[in-house]
PAZA-56235 format. One record per residue (C-alpha): x, y, z; residue number from 1; residue in three letters. Coordinates in pm, 1 decimal, always signed. Last residue first. Layout:
BEGIN
{pt {X, Y, Z}, NUM, 'ALA'} ...
***
This chain:
BEGIN
{pt {+2101.9, -152.5, +3565.4}, 208, 'UNK'} {pt {+2341.0, -120.6, +3860.9}, 207, 'UNK'} {pt {+2319.9, +177.7, +4097.1}, 206, 'UNK'} {pt {+2339.6, -42.6, +4400.6}, 205, 'UNK'} {pt {+2051.0, +76.8, +4616.1}, 204, 'UNK'} {pt {+1841.1, +231.0, +4337.2}, 203, 'UNK'} {pt {+1863.4, -81.7, +4118.3}, 202, 'UNK'} {pt {+1543.2, -241.4, +4244.0}, 201, 'UNK'} {pt {+1362.1, +92.5, +4242.9}, 200, 'UNK'} {pt {+1459.3, +169.2, +3884.3}, 199, 'UNK'} {pt {+1358.5, -182.6, +3775.3}, 198, 'UNK'} {pt {+1018.0, -131.7, +3937.3}, 197, 'UNK'} {pt {+948.3, +182.0, +3734.6}, 196, 'UNK'} {pt {+1104.0, +27.3, +3422.4}, 195, 'UNK'} {pt {+853.0, -256.7, +3426.2}, 194, 'UNK'} {pt {+983.4, -608.8, +3480.4}, 193, 'UNK'} {pt {+1114.3, -822.1, +3193.3}, 192, 'UNK'} {pt {+1284.1, -1068.8, +3432.3}, 191, 'UNK'} {pt {+1659.5, -1105.1, +3489.3}, 190, 'UNK'} {pt {+1658.0, -787.6, +3698.9}, 189, 'UNK'} {pt {+1405.9, -936.0, +3938.8}, 188, 'UNK'} {pt {+1608.1, -1253.1, +3992.7}, 187, 'UNK'} {pt {+1928.4, -1057.9, +4045.7}, 186, 'UNK'} {pt {+1756.8, -846.8, +4310.2}, 185, 'UNK'} {pt {+1620.4, -1158.0, +4474.6}, 184, 'UNK'} {pt {+1969.4, -1302.0, +4516.8}, 183, 'UNK'} {pt {+2106.0, -968.5, +4642.5}, 182, 'UNK'} {pt {+1836.5, -925.7, +4906.4}, 181, 'UNK'} {pt {+1568.5, -672.7, +4805.9}, 180, 'UNK'} {pt {+1563.4, -339.1, +4987.1}, 179, 'UNK'} {pt {+1468.5, -95.7, +4710.1}, 178, 'UNK'} {pt {+1177.2, -312.1, +4595.1}, 177, 'UNK'} {pt {+1004.2, -225.5, +4921.5}, 176, 'UNK'} {pt {+760.5, -479.4, +5067.0}, 175, 'UNK'} {pt {+397.6, -595.2, +5048.7}, 174, 'UNK'} {pt {+375.0, -689.3, +4683.1}, 173, 'UNK'} {pt {+595.6, -886.0, +4445.8}, 172, 'UNK'} {pt {+534.8, -1248.5, +4533.8}, 171, 'UNK'} {pt {+173.2, -1228.1, +4413.6}, 170, 'UNK'} {pt {+301.5, -1112.8, +4076.0}, 169, 'UNK'} {pt {+485.9, -1440.1, +4029.9}, 168, 'UNK'} {pt {+848.3, -1427.6, +3917.3}, 167, 'UNK'} {pt {+853.3, -1751.6, +3718.3}, 166, 'UNK'} {pt {+1211.6, -1841.4, +3630.0}, 165, 'UNK'} {pt {+1190.1, -1857.3, +3251.0}, 164, 'UNK'} {pt {+929.4, -2044.5, +3046.5}, 163, 'UNK'} {pt {+683.7, -1756.2, +3067.0}, 162, 'UNK'} {pt {+325.3, -1878.0, +3070.8}, 161, 'UNK'} {pt {+128.6, -1834.7, +2747.9}, 160, 'UNK'} {pt {-233.3, -1725.4, +2794.1}, 159, 'UNK'} {pt {-448.6, -1745.0, +2481.0}, 158, 'UNK'} {pt {-747.7, -1509.7, +2497.2}, 157, 'UNK'} {pt {-1061.3, -1547.2, +2286.6}, 156, 'UNK'} {pt {-1252.1, -1231.9, +2193.7}, 155, 'UNK'} {pt {-1590.6, -1192.5, +2361.8}, 154, 'UNK'} {pt {-1549.3, -824.9, +2447.2}, 153, 'UNK'} {pt {-1328.5, -647.6, +2196.4}, 152, 'UNK'} {pt {-964.6, -548.5, +2163.9}, 151, 'UNK'} {pt {-824.8, -424.1, +1832.4}, 150, 'UNK'} {pt {-459.5, -408.6, +1734.7}, 149, 'UNK'} {pt {-122.3, -363.6, +1894.8}, 148, 'UNK'} {pt {+170.9, -600.4, +1926.1}, 147, 'UNK'} {pt {+412.7, -616.7, +2218.3}, 146, 'UNK'} {pt {+183.1, -407.0, +2437.2}, 145, 'UNK'} {pt {+319.2, -380.2, +2790.5}, 144, 'UNK'} {pt {+113.9, -522.4, +3073.1}, 143, 'UNK'} {pt {+8.7, -429.8, +3424.6}, 142, 'UNK'} {pt {-143.6, -717.2, +3615.0}, 141, 'UNK'} {pt {-393.8, -735.2, +3898.9}, 140, 'UNK'} {pt {-270.7, -820.7, +4243.1}, 139, 'UNK'} {pt {-390.0, -1129.7, +4431.7}, 138, 'UNK'} {pt {-171.3, -1115.4, +4742.7}, 137, 'UNK'} {pt {-472.3, -1078.7, +4977.1}, 136, 'UNK'} {pt {-253.7, -902.5, +5233.0}, 135, 'UNK'} {pt {-181.3, -621.7, +4986.2}, 134, 'UNK'} {pt {-547.9, -573.4, +4895.4}, 133, 'UNK'} {pt {-653.8, -557.7, +5260.7}, 132, 'UNK'} {pt {-372.9, -317.8, +5350.1}, 131, 'UNK'} {pt {-462.4, -85.1, +5061.4}, 130, 'UNK'} {pt {-832.6, -124.0, +5149.7}, 129, 'UNK'} {pt {-795.1, +21.2, +5499.1}, 128, 'UNK'} {pt {-936.0, +366.6, +5415.7}, 127, 'UNK'} {pt {-1241.2, +204.7, +5254.3}, 126, 'UNK'} {pt {-1451.3, +398.7, +5003.9}, 125, 'UNK'} {pt {-1334.9, +163.4, +4725.9}, 124, 'UNK'} {pt {-1229.9, +460.7, +4512.8}, 123, 'UNK'} {pt {-1070.6, +620.3, +4820.0}, 122, 'UNK'} {pt {-872.0, +302.7, +4883.5}, 121, 'UNK'} {pt {-759.7, +297.5, +4518.7}, 120, 'UNK'} {pt {-657.6, +664.0, +4539.1}, 119, 'UNK'} {pt {-456.0, +586.4, +4853.4}, 118, 'UNK'} {pt {-250.3, +330.2, +4663.0}, 117, 'UNK'} {pt {-247.4, -38.9, +4573.3}, 116, 'UNK'} {pt {+51.9, -179.1, +4379.7}, 115, 'UNK'} {pt {-77.1, -352.8, +4066.6}, 114, 'UNK'} {pt {+176.2, -616.7, +3972.1}, 113, 'UNK'} {pt {+427.9, -556.4, +3694.4}, 112, 'UNK'} {pt {+536.6, -648.5, +3339.6}, 111, 'UNK'} {pt {+288.8, -898.2, +3195.4}, 110, 'UNK'} {pt {+324.8, -910.8, +2816.4}, 109, 'UNK'} {pt {+35.3, -830.9, +2582.3}, 108, 'UNK'} {pt {-0.5, -950.8, +2221.8}, 107, 'UNK'} {pt {-285.3, -822.0, +2004.6}, 106, 'UNK'} {pt {-366.0, -992.9, +1672.6}, 105, 'UNK'} {pt {-657.5, -1183.6, +1823.2}, 104, 'UNK'} {pt {-590.2, -1170.3, +2195.4}, 103, 'UNK'} {pt {-255.9, -1327.5, +2280.1}, 102, 'UNK'} {pt {-165.3, -1300.1, +2646.7}, 101, 'UNK'} {pt {+198.7, -1328.8, +2744.1}, 100, 'UNK'} {pt {+366.6, -1417.2, +3072.4}, 99, 'UNK'} {pt {+691.7, -1226.4, +3124.0}, 98, 'UNK'} {pt {+626.7, -1133.1, +3485.1}, 97, 'UNK'} {pt {+412.0, -1402.0, +3640.8}, 96, 'UNK'} {pt {+37.5, -1466.3, +3661.8}, 95, 'UNK'} {pt {-110.8, -1759.4, +3855.0}, 94, 'UNK'} {pt {-235.9, -1557.7, +4153.4}, 93, 'UNK'} {pt {-428.3, -1328.7, +3917.2}, 92, 'UNK'} {pt {-670.2, -1612.8, +3839.1}, 91, 'UNK'} {pt {-796.9, -1616.8, +3480.1}, 90, 'UNK'} {pt {-1115.9, -1793.8, +3369.5}, 89, 'UNK'} {pt {-1267.3, -1487.7, +3200.4}, 88, 'UNK'} {pt {-1026.6, -1200.6, +3143.2}, 87, 'UNK'} {pt {-1142.7, -854.4, +3254.0}, 86, 'UNK'} {pt {-965.9, -573.1, +3070.7}, 85, 'UNK'} {pt {-899.5, -204.5, +3131.4}, 84, 'UNK'} {pt {-896.8, -234.6, +3509.8}, 83, 'UNK'} {pt {-968.8, +55.4, +3743.1}, 82, 'UNK'} {pt {-1068.6, -173.4, +4030.3}, 81, 'UNK'} {pt {-1438.0, -110.1, +3961.7}, 80, 'UNK'} {pt {-1388.6, -152.1, +3585.4}, 79, 'UNK'} {pt {-1633.4, -438.6, +3546.9}, 78, 'UNK'} {pt {-1903.5, -405.5, +3814.4}, 77, 'UNK'} {pt {-1816.1, -554.7, +4149.9}, 76, 'UNK'} {pt {-2104.9, -724.8, +4329.2}, 75, 'UNK'} {pt {-2107.9, -717.3, +4706.4}, 74, 'UNK'} {pt {-2003.3, -921.2, +5007.2}, 73, 'UNK'} {pt {-1652.6, -780.9, +5014.3}, 72, 'UNK'} {pt {-1476.2, -1117.1, +5042.3}, 71, 'UNK'} {pt {-1718.1, -1296.0, +4810.1}, 70, 'UNK'} {pt {-1693.1, -1019.9, +4551.8}, 69, 'UNK'} {pt {-1315.9, -1026.6, +4588.8}, 68, 'UNK'} {pt {-1305.7, -1396.7, +4506.3}, 67, 'UNK'} {pt {-1519.8, -1339.7, +4195.4}, 66, 'UNK'} {pt {-1278.6, -1059.9, +4094.0}, 65, 'UNK'} {pt {-991.6, -1306.6, +4125.6}, 64, 'UNK'} {pt {-1169.4, -1565.2, +3911.9}, 63, 'UNK'} {pt {-1249.2, -1296.7, +3652.4}, 62, 'UNK'} {pt {-881.7, -1210.7, +3608.7}, 61, 'UNK'} {pt {-789.6, -842.3, +3617.5}, 60, 'UNK'} {pt {-608.1, -634.7, +3357.8}, 59, 'UNK'} {pt {-416.5, -308.4, +3332.8}, 58, 'UNK'} {pt {-280.3, -199.5, +2995.8}, 57, 'UNK'} {pt {+6.8, +38.3, +2913.2}, 56, 'UNK'} {pt {+227.1, -31.4, +3213.1}, 55, 'UNK'} {pt {+563.0, -77.7, +3040.8}, 54, 'UNK'} {pt {+490.8, +167.5, +2756.1}, 53, 'UNK'} {pt {+364.3, +439.9, +2989.0}, 52, 'UNK'} {pt {+67.2, +427.3, +3222.7}, 51, 'UNK'} {pt {+57.7, +474.0, +3595.3}, 50, 'UNK'} {pt {+282.7, +593.6, +3877.6}, 49, 'UNK'} {pt {+421.6, +925.6, +3753.1}, 48, 'UNK'} {pt {+157.1, +934.8, +3481.7}, 47, 'UNK'} {pt {-117.9, +1028.3, +3724.8}, 46, 'UNK'} {pt {-406.8, +1110.6, +3489.5}, 45, 'UNK'} {pt {-437.9, +810.6, +3259.3}, 44, 'UNK'} {pt {-749.5, +844.1, +3043.1}, 43, 'UNK'} {pt {-862.2, +575.6, +2799.7}, 42, 'UNK'} {pt {-960.8, +681.8, +2448.6}, 41, 'UNK'} {pt {-709.5, +458.9, +2270.5}, 40, 'UNK'} {pt {-622.3, +169.7, +2497.9}, 39, 'UNK'} {pt {-257.2, +166.5, +2598.4}, 38, 'UNK'} {pt {+56.7, +360.7, +2502.2}, 37, 'UNK'} {pt {+207.6, +90.0, +2280.6}, 36, 'UNK'} {pt {-120.3, +58.2, +2090.6}, 35, 'UNK'} {pt {-470.6, -62.7, +2169.0}, 34, 'UNK'} {pt {-771.5, +6.8, +1947.9}, 33, 'UNK'} {pt {-1114.5, -55.3, +2097.9}, 32, 'UNK'} {pt {-1377.9, -281.0, +1939.4}, 31, 'UNK'} {pt {-1747.1, -249.3, +2018.1}, 30, 'UNK'} {pt {-1926.2, -197.4, +2344.5}, 29, 'UNK'} {pt {-1766.6, -17.4, +2636.3}, 28, 'UNK'} {pt {-1728.4, -118.4, +2998.5}, 27, 'UNK'} {pt {-1670.3, +155.3, +3258.4}, 26, 'UNK'} {pt {-1351.5, +275.5, +3426.1}, 25, 'UNK'} {pt {-1318.0, +517.3, +3717.9}, 24, 'UNK'} {pt {-948.8, +503.2, +3805.5}, 23, 'UNK'} {pt {-861.0, +795.1, +3575.6}, 22, 'UNK'} {pt {-818.4, +1039.3, +3862.3}, 21, 'UNK'} {pt {-894.8, +1403.3, +3931.5}, 20, 'UNK'} {pt {-769.6, +1599.2, +4230.4}, 19, 'UNK'} {pt {-955.1, +1791.3, +4499.2}, 18, 'UNK'} {pt {-1073.4, +1491.8, +4701.1}, 17, 'UNK'} {pt {-1387.5, +1449.9, +4914.0}, 16, 'UNK'} {pt {-1557.2, +1225.7, +4658.7}, 15, 'UNK'} {pt {-1308.4, +1132.9, +4389.9}, 14, 'UNK'} {pt {-1289.8, +1369.9, +4096.6}, 13, 'UNK'} {pt {-1316.1, +1233.7, +3744.5}, 12, 'UNK'} {pt {-1081.4, +1206.7, +3446.8}, 11, 'UNK'} {pt {-1220.6, +973.9, +3178.3}, 10, 'UNK'} {pt {-1224.7, +595.8, +3180.2}, 9, 'UNK'} {pt {-1222.0, +294.7, +2950.9}, 8, 'UNK'} {pt {-1316.5, -68.3, +3008.7}, 7, 'UNK'} {pt {-1312.5, -379.3, +2788.3}, 6, 'UNK'} {pt {-1512.3, -656.8, +2949.9}, 5, 'UNK'} {pt {-1555.6, -1035.0, +2927.4}, 4, 'UNK'} {pt {-1237.8, -1101.3, +2730.9}, 3, 'UNK'} {pt {-1188.7, -1472.2, +2670.4}, 2, 'UNK'} {pt {-1032.1, -1780.1, +2823.5}, 1, 'UNK'} 
***
């Protein structure tokens, strides 16, 4: 595996919308520094739902993007889904919370699936895209940065699967985290999930 694109974005307005978003990402050449807050120079506008130490980097696997291109019948330039990284040879369906990706000196840990929103649908110019993305069960991955450093296109990526109970990202979309059965709640809380999801999981019981 290797990085095939490193993408950054600046605040832009969506067509027909009054607000700005950081979903528009484009590939850059040369190395980019990544720290606990994400890629230096990348814009995160809606910090209620995006960004932060537990969702610092968003990545997509090239195999998943190839599948989407077939489904949509069109080419998807790197960054179309708002991703920071495209990883060659990776299928999103195989990723689980706690998996790690070592990229040079950088270490990323998967913390959450991408949950599609209205901004994503507007970006794709398809009002039904949230439903389409959810049904596909191939969500991209948010990651925390365990060790920072430089990211650059062409750098090898070593994917290390978590040895614990594998909470796959594709299992985590399409329902409310606030209404998990007790057994599933315990499973989620045992995994290194993002704080946003953890707060939803514990909202019903008040446990942490």
